[in-house]
Backbone as numpy.savetxt, mean C-alpha at the origin, in Angstrom:
# Nx Ny Nz CAx CAy CAz Cx Cy Cz
-0.36 31.35 12.57 -0.49 30.57 11.76 -0.45 29.14 11.57
-1.58 29.12 10.76 -2.11 27.08 10.46 -1.50 27.17 9.59
-0.70 25.95 9.72 -0.24 24.07 9.57 -1.78 24.43 8.96
-2.47 24.13 7.12 -3.49 23.17 6.36 -3.12 21.65 6.95
-3.91 21.60 6.61 -4.46 19.51 7.31 -4.11 19.15 6.42
-3.93 17.72 5.53 -3.06 17.27 4.86 -4.40 16.26 4.59
-4.49 16.27 3.05 -5.93 15.40 2.76 -5.68 14.57 2.71
-6.50 13.15 3.40 -6.63 12.01 3.22 -7.44 11.14 1.56
-6.21 10.97 0.78 -6.25 10.35 -0.58 -7.38 8.40 -0.30
-8.54 9.16 -0.52 -9.50 8.04 -0.39 -9.52 6.90 -2.00
-9.21 5.68 -2.65 -8.58 5.12 -2.80 -10.54 5.08 -3.65
-10.05 4.57 -4.92 -10.85 3.75 -5.93 -10.87 3.09 -6.56
-10.85 1.14 -5.82 -10.07 0.50 -6.19 -8.67 0.48 -7.17
-7.87 1.72 -7.18 -7.11 0.82 -7.69 -6.15 0.31 -7.50
-4.89 -0.02 -8.03 -4.44 -1.22 -8.26 -2.85 -0.41 -7.37
-2.22 -0.84 -6.26 -1.28 -0.92 -5.79 -0.28 -1.96 -5.66
0.79 -2.50 -6.30 2.24 -3.23 -5.64 2.65 -3.25 -4.84
3.73 -3.41 -3.70 3.56 -3.18 -2.17 4.71 -3.94 -2.00
6.21 -4.01 -2.53 7.49 -4.42 -1.90 7.73 -4.32 -1.00
8.43 -5.10 0.18 9.29 -4.74 1.21 9.41 -6.68 1.55
10.77 -6.30 1.90 11.36 -7.67 2.59 10.92 -7.43 4.09
10.13 -7.07 5.59 9.66 -7.04 6.02 8.18 -7.13 6.27
7.83 -8.22 7.17 6.65 -8.54 6.60 5.32 -7.92 7.00
6.26 -7.05 8.60 5.35 -6.30 9.47 4.71 -5.21 8.59
5.98 -4.61 8.42 5.48 -3.17 7.34 5.14 -3.81 6.24
4.94 -4.42 5.30 3.85 -5.60 4.49 2.35 -4.84 4.89
2.20 -6.59 5.76 0.38 -6.18 6.44 0.02 -4.83 7.55
0.87 -3.71 7.55 -0.09 -2.86 8.58 -0.27 -1.54 7.42
1.09 -1.93 6.11 1.17 -1.19 5.26 -0.42 -1.27 4.20
-1.01 -2.63 3.78 -1.61 -3.01 3.21 -3.10 -2.98 3.79
-2.62 -3.38 5.16 -4.36 -3.29 6.29 -4.40 -1.28 6.02
-3.99 -0.06 5.99 -4.26 0.75 5.76 -4.56 1.07 4.66
-4.17 0.30 3.69 -4.07 0.93 2.02 -5.55 0.47 1.47
-6.09 -0.80 2.25 -7.45 -1.78 1.68 -8.46 -0.81 2.44
-8.17 -0.42 3.51 -9.03 0.61 4.40 -9.76 1.80 3.27
-8.01 1.76 2.85 -8.08 3.86 2.32 -9.59 3.11 0.44
-9.42 1.90 0.38 -9.99 1.55 -1.01 -9.43 1.12 -2.41
-7.66 0.86 -1.44 -7.27 0.60 -2.54 -6.38 -0.73 -2.55
-6.65 -1.78 -3.81 -6.30 -3.13 -3.62 -5.45 -3.27 -3.56
-4.89 -4.13 -2.85 -3.27 -4.04 -2.52 -2.67 -5.99 -3.15
-1.71 -5.81 -3.60 -0.94 -6.12 -4.65 0.69 -6.61 -3.74
0.97 -7.14 -2.98 2.30 -8.08 -2.12 2.91 -8.85 -2.79
4.43 -8.49 -2.33 5.59 -9.58 -2.27 6.76 -8.78 -0.88
7.07 -9.77 -0.99 8.49 -9.67 -0.27 10.18 -9.34 -0.87
10.20 -9.09 -2.59 11.19 -8.81 -3.13 10.17 -9.07 -4.93
11.88 -8.64 -5.64 12.41 -8.12 -6.46 11.18 -9.18 -7.94
12.05 -10.55 -7.68 11.05 -11.22 -8.29 10.14 -11.63 -8.27
9.09 -11.32 -6.83 8.07 -12.51 -6.48 7.43 -10.37 -6.69
8.00 -10.28 -6.73 7.21 -8.82 -7.50 7.08 -8.60 -9.19
7.63 -9.30 -9.19 7.40 -9.74 -11.14 6.19 -11.12 -11.45
6.02 -11.90 -10.46 5.88 -12.23 -10.82 4.08 -12.94 -10.66
4.05 -11.60 -8.94 2.77 -10.87 -8.74 2.07 -10.46 -10.04
2.50 -9.62 -10.29 2.36 -8.70 -11.06 2.04 -9.20 -12.40
């Protein structure tokens, strides 16, 4: 039995708000999403997310 490959969803310039208090996670996730053609806004906490959005 073969396991189906997961389809990688290429973005179409959609906006994503990424919030995390770990800078390494923000940078890695942002870079990955930007390579997939998403526009990424980042914040390190809830208040900053509200301000950015």
